[in-house]
C-alpha angles and dihedrals in degrees: 000000000000125000091254092051090050090049092050090049090050091054094045090049089056097246118143123252135192127258089249092056091049091050091050092051096046093048089049088054090054101263122143121214127229120186115223107178109297093344125085112210118204117204133180127191110247093017114108099210131068119210116219117196127176112220108252139133093259128022120240120247094256090052090053089051089053089052091049090054091050090051091049090050088052092050100256 
């Protein structure tokens, strides 16, 4: 199992991840990051939603839910 697969499993299992792990995953899915103050906004052409994540050691529950939705939209 690759690192990305392990990370995806971790998110889907509801375990928390770091900002760095979230950024790695989103970039791997084709998102580009734009820094707006303390928030980092991830956008992808052709994808309707933007994902906003504040840089911190562990993501908040609502941010994990946003990542779960992104993974579901990308057939994971």
